[in-house]
MARLUMTI-672140 format. One record per residue (C-alpha): residue number from 1; x, y negated, z. Coordinates in Angstrom, 3 decimals, m for minus. Layout:
// residues N
@k NUM&c1 X&c2 Y&c3 Z
...
// end
This chain:
// residues 364
@k 1&c1 95.852&c2 m59.950&c3 117.784
@k 2&c1 96.157&c2 m63.651&c3 116.875
@k 3&c1 93.004&c2 m65.662&c3 117.584
@k 4&c1 92.813&c2 m69.449&c3 117.971
@k 5&c1 90.143&c2 m71.068&c3 120.066
@k 6&c1 89.723&c2 m74.834&c3 120.180
@k 7&c1 87.496&c2 m76.155&c3 122.998
@k 8&c1 86.266&c2 m79.742&c3 123.016
@k 9&c1 89.641&c2 m81.072&c3 121.700
@k 10&c1 90.107&c2 m84.817&c3 121.652
@k 11&c1 93.108&c2 m86.875&c3 120.525
@k 12&c1 93.685&c2 m90.630&c3 121.042
@k 13&c1 96.518&c2 m92.655&c3 119.731
@k 14&c1 96.223&c2 m95.699&c3 121.987
@k 15&c1 92.631&c2 m96.856&c3 121.475
@k 16&c1 92.262&c2 m94.974&c3 118.241
@k 17&c1 90.085&c2 m91.858&c3 118.683
@k 18&c1 91.358&c2 m89.468&c3 115.917
@k 19&c1 89.964&c2 m86.096&c3 116.973
@k 20&c1 86.503&c2 m86.269&c3 118.507
@k 21&c1 85.572&c2 m83.103&c3 120.403
@k 22&c1 86.417&c2 m80.295&c3 117.981
@k 23&c1 85.146&c2 m76.796&c3 118.925
@k 24&c1 86.332&c2 m74.006&c3 116.634
@k 25&c1 87.047&c2 m70.278&c3 116.879
@k 26&c1 89.459&c2 m68.644&c3 114.390
@k 27&c1 89.505&c2 m64.866&c3 114.209
@k 28&c1 92.543&c2 m62.536&c3 114.004
@k 29&c1 93.735&c2 m62.258&c3 110.415
@k 30&c1 91.443&c2 m64.983&c3 109.151
@k 31&c1 92.561&c2 m67.535&c3 106.531
@k 32&c1 91.000&c2 m70.863&c3 107.533
@k 33&c1 91.399&c2 m74.067&c3 105.524
@k 34&c1 91.025&c2 m77.512&c3 107.006
@k 35&c1 89.881&c2 m79.916&c3 104.236
@k 36&c1 88.885&c2 m83.528&c3 104.105
@k 37&c1 89.908&c2 m86.952&c3 102.778
@k 38&c1 93.056&c2 m88.768&c3 103.905
@k 39&c1 92.723&c2 m89.960&c3 107.520
@k 40&c1 89.974&c2 m87.494&c3 108.471
@k 41&c1 92.036&c2 m85.799&c3 111.238
@k 42&c1 92.854&c2 m82.458&c3 109.648
@k 43&c1 96.660&c2 m82.758&c3 109.785
@k 44&c1 96.452&c2 m84.135&c3 113.359
@k 45&c1 94.349&c2 m81.108&c3 114.311
@k 46&c1 97.006&c2 m78.820&c3 112.890
@k 47&c1 99.735&c2 m80.605&c3 114.827
@k 48&c1 97.774&c2 m80.295&c3 118.005
@k 49&c1 97.507&c2 m76.531&c3 117.434
@k 50&c1 101.259&c2 m76.320&c3 116.687
@k 51&c1 102.238&c2 m78.308&c3 119.758
@k 52&c1 103.866&c2 m81.130&c3 117.809
@k 53&c1 101.216&c2 m83.395&c3 119.245
@k 54&c1 99.719&c2 m83.293&c3 122.723
@k 55&c1 95.910&c2 m83.093&c3 123.073
@k 56&c1 94.340&c2 m85.947&c3 125.098
@k 57&c1 91.575&c2 m83.628&c3 126.328
@k 58&c1 90.265&c2 m80.132&c3 125.775
@k 59&c1 91.911&c2 m76.715&c3 125.474
@k 60&c1 93.857&c2 m74.852&c3 122.830
@k 61&c1 93.862&c2 m71.098&c3 123.385
@k 62&c1 95.914&c2 m68.677&c3 121.324
@k 63&c1 95.463&c2 m64.906&c3 121.944
@k 64&c1 93.471&c2 m65.686&c3 125.116
@k 65&c1 96.423&c2 m67.752&c3 126.460
@k 66&c1 95.875&c2 m71.353&c3 127.196
@k 67&c1 98.780&c2 m73.121&c3 125.389
@k 68&c1 97.529&c2 m76.695&c3 125.737
@k 69&c1 100.424&c2 m77.776&c3 127.876
@k 70&c1 103.118&c2 m75.755&c3 126.133
@k 71&c1 105.682&c2 m77.020&c3 123.630
@k 72&c1 105.756&c2 m75.960&c3 120.018
@k 73&c1 108.565&c2 m73.375&c3 120.585
@k 74&c1 106.497&c2 m71.591&c3 123.240
@k 75&c1 103.352&c2 m70.945&c3 121.183
@k 76&c1 104.588&c2 m68.245&c3 118.805
@k 77&c1 103.599&c2 m70.127&c3 115.638
@k 78&c1 105.387&c2 m70.990&c3 112.432
@k 79&c1 104.676&c2 m74.085&c3 110.392
@k 80&c1 105.311&c2 m74.801&c3 106.693
@k 81&c1 105.341&c2 m78.502&c3 105.842
@k 82&c1 104.755&c2 m80.571&c3 102.773
@k 83&c1 108.509&c2 m81.305&c3 102.607
@k 84&c1 110.628&c2 m78.147&c3 102.316
@k 85&c1 113.089&c2 m79.274&c3 105.023
@k 86&c1 115.854&c2 m76.938&c3 103.821
@k 87&c1 119.506&c2 m77.422&c3 104.835
@k 88&c1 121.247&c2 m78.500&c3 101.631
@k 89&c1 124.638&c2 m76.973&c3 102.597
@k 90&c1 123.216&c2 m73.540&c3 103.344
@k 91&c1 122.279&c2 m70.734&c3 100.942
@k 92&c1 118.821&c2 m69.389&c3 100.693
@k 93&c1 119.782&c2 m66.491&c3 102.935
@k 94&c1 121.289&c2 m68.825&c3 105.522
@k 95&c1 118.231&c2 m71.099&c3 105.500
@k 96&c1 115.871&c2 m68.236&c3 106.000
@k 97&c1 117.821&c2 m66.709&c3 108.840
@k 98&c1 118.854&c2 m69.892&c3 110.597
@k 99&c1 116.010&c2 m69.872&c3 113.158
@k 100&c1 116.809&c2 m66.257&c3 114.205
@k 101&c1 120.554&c2 m67.183&c3 114.409
@k 102&c1 119.768&c2 m70.040&c3 116.800
@k 103&c1 117.696&c2 m67.623&c3 118.841
@k 104&c1 120.778&c2 m65.427&c3 119.328
@k 105&c1 119.448&c2 m62.415&c3 117.349
@k 106&c1 122.145&c2 m59.977&c3 116.177
@k 107&c1 123.206&c2 m60.322&c3 112.551
@k 108&c1 122.052&c2 m56.873&c3 111.346
@k 109&c1 118.539&c2 m57.702&c3 112.705
@k 110&c1 118.639&c2 m61.101&c3 111.049
@k 111&c1 119.670&c2 m59.574&c3 107.682
@k 112&c1 116.913&c2 m56.988&c3 107.923
@k 113&c1 114.242&c2 m59.632&c3 108.571
@k 114&c1 115.529&c2 m61.890&c3 105.829
@k 115&c1 115.699&c2 m59.069&c3 103.324
@k 116&c1 112.087&c2 m58.069&c3 104.119
@k 117&c1 110.829&c2 m61.679&c3 103.593
@k 118&c1 112.867&c2 m61.981&c3 100.351
@k 119&c1 111.208&c2 m58.903&c3 99.002
@k 120&c1 107.773&c2 m60.048&c3 99.904
@k 121&c1 108.402&c2 m63.459&c3 98.129
@k 122&c1 110.496&c2 m62.030&c3 95.279
@k 123&c1 113.504&c2 m64.195&c3 96.322
@k 124&c1 116.188&c2 m61.423&c3 96.053
@k 125&c1 117.906&c2 m62.908&c3 92.969
@k 126&c1 118.185&c2 m66.362&c3 94.630
@k 127&c1 119.712&c2 m65.500&c3 98.008
@k 128&c1 123.141&c2 m66.895&c3 97.249
@k 129&c1 121.896&c2 m70.199&c3 95.778
@k 130&c1 121.629&c2 m73.513&c3 97.605
@k 131&c1 118.487&c2 m75.697&c3 97.547
@k 132&c1 119.705&c2 m78.007&c3 94.825
@k 133&c1 119.857&c2 m75.002&c3 92.466
@k 134&c1 116.158&c2 m74.145&c3 93.043
@k 135&c1 112.925&c2 m75.371&c3 91.498
@k 136&c1 110.262&c2 m76.946&c3 93.711
@k 137&c1 108.257&c2 m73.726&c3 93.795
@k 138&c1 111.300&c2 m71.714&c3 94.738
@k 139&c1 112.182&c2 m74.103&c3 97.513
@k 140&c1 108.619&c2 m73.785&c3 98.901
@k 141&c1 108.931&c2 m69.987&c3 98.816
@k 142&c1 112.118&c2 m70.238&c3 100.801
@k 143&c1 110.393&c2 m72.456&c3 103.395
@k 144&c1 107.577&c2 m69.819&c3 103.636
@k 145&c1 110.192&c2 m67.083&c3 103.922
@k 146&c1 111.800&c2 m68.877&c3 106.814
@k 147&c1 108.426&c2 m68.816&c3 108.557
@k 148&c1 107.943&c2 m65.143&c3 107.808
@k 149&c1 111.198&c2 m63.984&c3 109.406
@k 150&c1 110.023&c2 m65.471&c3 112.676
@k 151&c1 107.115&c2 m62.980&c3 112.770
@k 152&c1 104.716&c2 m65.596&c3 114.162
@k 153&c1 101.335&c2 m64.923&c3 115.588
@k 154&c1 99.847&c2 m67.636&c3 113.359
@k 155&c1 101.099&c2 m69.376&c3 110.209
@k 156&c1 100.321&c2 m73.097&c3 109.906
@k 157&c1 100.497&c2 m74.794&c3 106.466
@k 158&c1 100.374&c2 m78.637&c3 106.133
@k 159&c1 99.654&c2 m79.479&c3 102.566
@k 160&c1 102.439&c2 m77.246&c3 101.309
@k 161&c1 101.717&c2 m77.627&c3 97.618
@k 162&c1 101.172&c2 m81.364&c3 97.314
@k 163&c1 104.763&c2 m82.081&c3 96.069
@k 164&c1 104.480&c2 m79.525&c3 93.190
@k 165&c1 103.218&c2 m80.175&c3 89.688
@k 166&c1 99.872&c2 m78.817&c3 88.576
@k 167&c1 101.091&c2 m75.545&c3 87.046
@k 168&c1 103.289&c2 m74.728&c3 90.051
@k 169&c1 100.450&c2 m75.492&c3 92.444
@k 170&c1 98.344&c2 m72.852&c3 90.695
@k 171&c1 101.161&c2 m70.396&c3 90.827
@k 172&c1 101.970&c2 m70.949&c3 94.515
@k 173&c1 98.260&c2 m70.848&c3 95.385
@k 174&c1 98.108&c2 m67.324&c3 93.973
@k 175&c1 101.300&c2 m66.354&c3 95.840
@k 176&c1 99.982&c2 m67.645&c3 99.135
@k 177&c1 96.726&c2 m65.684&c3 98.628
@k 178&c1 98.655&c2 m62.529&c3 97.944
@k 179&c1 100.912&c2 m63.196&c3 100.979
@k 180&c1 97.946&c2 m63.377&c3 103.244
@k 181&c1 96.644&c2 m60.085&c3 101.904
@k 182&c1 99.973&c2 m58.452&c3 102.376
@k 183&c1 100.711&c2 m59.778&c3 105.838
@k 184&c1 97.116&c2 m59.775&c3 107.206
@k 185&c1 98.195&c2 m62.639&c3 109.512
@k 186&c1 96.047&c2 m65.483&c3 110.852
@k 187&c1 96.653&c2 m68.532&c3 108.702
@k 188&c1 95.510&c2 m72.149&c3 109.105
@k 189&c1 96.003&c2 m74.287&c3 106.025
@k 190&c1 95.529&c2 m78.079&c3 105.597
@k 191&c1 94.758&c2 m79.666&c3 102.265
@k 192&c1 92.834&c2 m82.579&c3 100.749
@k 193&c1 92.377&c2 m80.514&c3 97.554
@k 194&c1 88.968&c2 m78.854&c3 97.694
@k 195&c1 89.962&c2 m76.513&c3 94.864
@k 196&c1 92.730&c2 m75.065&c3 97.069
@k 197&c1 90.174&c2 m74.782&c3 99.877
@k 198&c1 87.621&c2 m72.970&c3 97.697
@k 199&c1 90.144&c2 m70.456&c3 96.253
@k 200&c1 92.217&c2 m69.657&c3 99.359
@k 201&c1 89.926&c2 m69.696&c3 102.298
@k 202&c1 87.983&c2 m67.041&c3 104.116
@k 203&c1 86.402&c2 m69.980&c3 105.861
@k 204&c1 86.526&c2 m73.759&c3 105.160
@k 205&c1 86.282&c2 m76.342&c3 107.918
@k 206&c1 85.304&c2 m79.773&c3 106.484
@k 207&c1 86.645&c2 m82.677&c3 108.528
@k 208&c1 85.645&c2 m86.351&c3 108.369
@k 209&c1 86.371&c2 m89.202&c3 110.782
@k 210&c1 87.624&c2 m86.716&c3 113.410
@k 211&c1 84.540&c2 m84.539&c3 113.353
@k 212&c1 83.859&c2 m81.140&c3 111.884
@k 213&c1 81.087&c2 m81.818&c3 109.337
@k 214&c1 80.540&c2 m78.183&c3 108.418
@k 215&c1 82.269&c2 m74.834&c3 108.446
@k 216&c1 81.598&c2 m71.619&c3 106.588
@k 217&c1 82.550&c2 m69.387&c3 103.707
@k 218&c1 83.435&c2 m71.430&c3 100.532
@k 219&c1 80.369&c2 m70.376&c3 98.533
@k 220&c1 78.078&c2 m71.009&c3 101.520
@k 221&c1 79.319&c2 m74.603&c3 101.693
@k 222&c1 79.032&c2 m74.971&c3 97.950
@k 223&c1 75.488&c2 m73.515&c3 97.771
@k 224&c1 74.140&c2 m75.109&c3 100.933
@k 225&c1 75.999&c2 m78.280&c3 102.086
@k 226&c1 74.684&c2 m79.545&c3 105.403
@k 227&c1 74.911&c2 m83.243&c3 104.519
@k 228&c1 75.746&c2 m85.651&c3 101.771
@k 229&c1 79.455&c2 m85.827&c3 102.701
@k 230&c1 79.964&c2 m82.130&c3 102.229
@k 231&c1 77.798&c2 m82.017&c3 99.145
@k 232&c1 79.965&c2 m84.672&c3 97.414
@k 233&c1 83.259&c2 m83.432&c3 98.747
@k 234&c1 82.963&c2 m79.714&c3 97.990
@k 235&c1 82.734&c2 m79.078&c3 94.210
@k 236&c1 84.574&c2 m80.527&c3 91.245
@k 237&c1 83.087&c2 m82.552&c3 89.653
@k 238&c1 81.151&c2 m83.564&c3 92.740
@k 239&c1 77.402&c2 m83.254&c3 93.153
@k 240&c1 75.223&c2 m85.901&c3 91.512
@k 241&c1 73.209&c2 m87.875&c3 94.119
@k 242&c1 70.238&c2 m90.075&c3 93.109
@k 243&c1 68.002&c2 m92.063&c3 95.427
@k 244&c1 64.440&c2 m90.817&c3 95.472
@k 245&c1 61.105&c2 m91.239&c3 97.272
@k 246&c1 59.315&c2 m88.055&c3 98.429
@k 247&c1 55.756&c2 m87.388&c3 97.126
@k 248&c1 53.627&c2 m86.185&c3 99.955
@k 249&c1 54.628&c2 m83.041&c3 101.914
@k 250&c1 55.830&c2 m81.000&c3 98.956
@k 251&c1 59.500&c2 m81.126&c3 97.941
@k 252&c1 59.050&c2 m83.250&c3 94.873
@k 253&c1 60.223&c2 m86.817&c3 94.534
@k 254&c1 60.202&c2 m89.817&c3 92.288
@k 255&c1 63.631&c2 m91.036&c3 90.983
@k 256&c1 64.443&c2 m94.726&c3 90.276
@k 257&c1 63.376&c2 m94.395&c3 86.609
@k 258&c1 60.041&c2 m92.928&c3 87.559
@k 259&c1 60.888&c2 m89.356&c3 86.737
@k 260&c1 59.336&c2 m86.679&c3 88.979
@k 261&c1 61.697&c2 m83.972&c3 90.234
@k 262&c1 61.089&c2 m81.002&c3 92.457
@k 263&c1 62.877&c2 m78.220&c3 94.272
@k 264&c1 61.937&c2 m74.549&c3 94.224
@k 265&c1 62.812&c2 m74.288&c3 97.904
@k 266&c1 61.252&c2 m74.990&c3 101.279
@k 267&c1 62.148&c2 m77.820&c3 103.588
@k 268&c1 63.575&c2 m76.874&c3 106.995
@k 269&c1 62.683&c2 m80.205&c3 108.556
@k 270&c1 59.744&c2 m82.567&c3 108.626
@k 271&c1 61.869&c2 m85.564&c3 107.552
@k 272&c1 61.217&c2 m87.097&c3 104.165
@k 273&c1 63.659&c2 m86.798&c3 101.236
@k 274&c1 65.555&c2 m89.985&c3 100.419
@k 275&c1 68.237&c2 m88.586&c3 98.111
@k 276&c1 68.138&c2 m85.952&c3 95.390
@k 277&c1 71.246&c2 m83.890&c3 94.547
@k 278&c1 72.162&c2 m81.599&c3 91.714
@k 279&c1 75.481&c2 m80.193&c3 90.595
@k 280&c1 76.813&c2 m81.034&c3 87.113
@k 281&c1 76.617&c2 m77.429&c3 85.908
@k 282&c1 72.867&c2 m77.290&c3 86.786
@k 283&c1 71.908&c2 m79.935&c3 84.271
@k 284&c1 71.205&c2 m79.271&c3 80.610
@k 285&c1 71.319&c2 m81.725&c3 77.657
@k 286&c1 68.252&c2 m81.718&c3 75.452
@k 287&c1 66.474&c2 m84.099&c3 73.125
@k 288&c1 65.635&c2 m87.414&c3 74.785
@k 289&c1 61.880&c2 m86.752&c3 74.713
@k 290&c1 62.202&c2 m83.345&c3 76.468
@k 291&c1 64.360&c2 m84.039&c3 79.485
@k 292&c1 63.344&c2 m84.658&c3 83.135
@k 293&c1 65.133&c2 m88.001&c3 82.789
@k 294&c1 66.840&c2 m89.927&c3 80.075
@k 295&c1 70.439&c2 m91.081&c3 80.026
@k 296&c1 72.791&c2 m92.896&c3 77.621
@k 297&c1 76.044&c2 m91.075&c3 77.144
@k 298&c1 78.852&c2 m93.313&c3 78.378
@k 299&c1 81.861&c2 m91.047&c3 78.262
@k 300&c1 82.494&c2 m87.565&c3 76.858
@k 301&c1 85.452&c2 m85.485&c3 78.091
@k 302&c1 86.203&c2 m82.492&c3 75.852
@k 303&c1 88.393&c2 m80.037&c3 77.851
@k 304&c1 87.986&c2 m77.072&c3 75.571
@k 305&c1 86.588&c2 m74.641&c3 78.096
@k 306&c1 84.164&c2 m77.306&c3 79.409
@k 307&c1 82.765&c2 m80.647&c3 78.336
@k 308&c1 82.060&c2 m83.279&c3 80.961
@k 309&c1 79.344&c2 m85.844&c3 79.960
@k 310&c1 78.849&c2 m89.047&c3 81.988
@k 311&c1 75.355&c2 m90.411&c3 81.334
@k 312&c1 74.035&c2 m93.759&c3 82.511
@k 313&c1 70.540&c2 m93.504&c3 83.911
@k 314&c1 68.172&c2 m96.286&c3 85.076
@k 315&c1 68.527&c2 m97.370&c3 88.718
@k 316&c1 71.282&c2 m94.863&c3 89.780
@k 317&c1 74.939&c2 m94.047&c3 89.388
@k 318&c1 76.025&c2 m92.325&c3 86.229
@k 319&c1 75.068&c2 m88.654&c3 86.091
@k 320&c1 77.790&c2 m86.043&c3 85.451
@k 321&c1 76.896&c2 m83.037&c3 83.287
@k 322&c1 79.157&c2 m79.964&c3 82.831
@k 323&c1 78.529&c2 m78.026&c3 79.673
@k 324&c1 80.470&c2 m74.740&c3 78.959
@k 325&c1 82.549&c2 m74.924&c3 75.823
@k 326&c1 82.359&c2 m77.811&c3 73.284
@k 327&c1 79.245&c2 m80.009&c3 73.375
@k 328&c1 78.435&c2 m82.055&c3 70.227
@k 329&c1 77.346&c2 m85.190&c3 72.009
@k 330&c1 78.381&c2 m88.749&c3 70.963
@k 331&c1 79.046&c2 m91.707&c3 73.155
@k 332&c1 76.156&c2 m94.115&c3 73.067
@k 333&c1 73.645&c2 m91.412&c3 72.287
@k 334&c1 70.481&c2 m91.295&c3 74.370
@k 335&c1 69.831&c2 m87.734&c3 75.625
@k 336&c1 67.414&c2 m85.891&c3 77.847
@k 337&c1 68.739&c2 m84.339&c3 81.022
@k 338&c1 66.959&c2 m81.187&c3 82.149
@k 339&c1 67.378&c2 m80.562&c3 85.879
@k 340&c1 67.164&c2 m77.010&c3 87.209
@k 341&c1 64.507&c2 m77.080&c3 89.992
@k 342&c1 66.026&c2 m73.932&c3 91.547
@k 343&c1 69.268&c2 m75.888&c3 92.108
@k 344&c1 67.839&c2 m79.063&c3 93.483
@k 345&c1 69.025&c2 m80.408&c3 96.875
@k 346&c1 67.200&c2 m82.989&c3 98.983
@k 347&c1 68.661&c2 m85.034&c3 101.794
@k 348&c1 66.928&c2 m87.356&c3 104.298
@k 349&c1 67.674&c2 m90.989&c3 104.979
@k 350&c1 70.525&c2 m90.020&c3 107.344
@k 351&c1 72.119&c2 m87.834&c3 104.684
@k 352&c1 71.191&c2 m84.524&c3 106.310
@k 353&c1 70.176&c2 m81.662&c3 103.988
@k 354&c1 66.554&c2 m80.692&c3 104.172
@k 355&c1 66.900&c2 m77.757&c3 101.746
@k 356&c1 69.128&c2 m74.690&c3 102.013
@k 357&c1 70.278&c2 m72.120&c3 99.473
@k 358&c1 72.186&c2 m68.848&c3 99.371
@k 359&c1 75.413&c2 m68.302&c3 97.296
@k 360&c1 73.672&c2 m65.744&c3 95.073
@k 361&c1 71.268&c2 m68.423&c3 93.915
@k 362&c1 73.772&c2 m70.976&c3 92.611
@k 363&c1 73.991&c2 m69.580&c3 89.075
@k 364&c1 70.348&c2 m68.824&c3 88.586
// end
């Protein structure tokens, strides 16, 4: 059993209030990803769990044991950092077993644990090499292997892929997902990359300014963001947001250019809509006379599998449209944008969502 329970955790650095009363329960074997922009508090929260930083207030409970006052070495955790932190004069085998050697474990036991981790991570051919002879992805696998041999209750990852190039990040992301399935261990993973969060997590926790903005399964957050921050942070490209004015009690609204838009959903509050949101893949491009609003194509990005169109509309920020495959649209062309009413989101003046959707609805 390896549960983590955070109870009203606060962290001050002098007068700077970095973590502002975080409450969170993480289940045994769960893969939880902390995500948010730089400076949001996600890495500080991970360091508080690890014991590398001391909480100013609140409790950190691991396996029903209050570890708030304990040091990092007493918590039964293992942490993988952004930097690999390998000893350059040691071989892969020596790096992976060094922590057990310091703990005074017998050599046969160390060798057995290192061999098991090497098999899991497919490092067997590299065991005699030194770090300078390894690629970035291989070094990160060694760092993960060093954590595995300690048999921790919880694995903590602090942006472990940020130093890798794009292709290696994808490869390592797949390897970490497979590792979690194989070990069935509790893992807490910090990243600013929402694609990593969406693809790895059982549950995402979105941080901003020291607060948890929303937590839930990746597709739940994608389909039903609780506020404008989550709506524009989760999803790539981000959700389009246009100012609007609600028309009466029904969930229809007038956009800045005078277009009327509606949502095929009920409001869960009596507050009026002030912002209209729709994701790029839920907009179609049609003849200018047939769309829900008109836009002039400013930029077209042809990616092969998808085309991104950035259209300038009156009174609002440019609207991003995602079209599968190759779209024959020219820059400077005026087009109609057809907005799927089943995918519309409305937010009140404080940025709080007043509509909610289910994951199964997002592609209808």
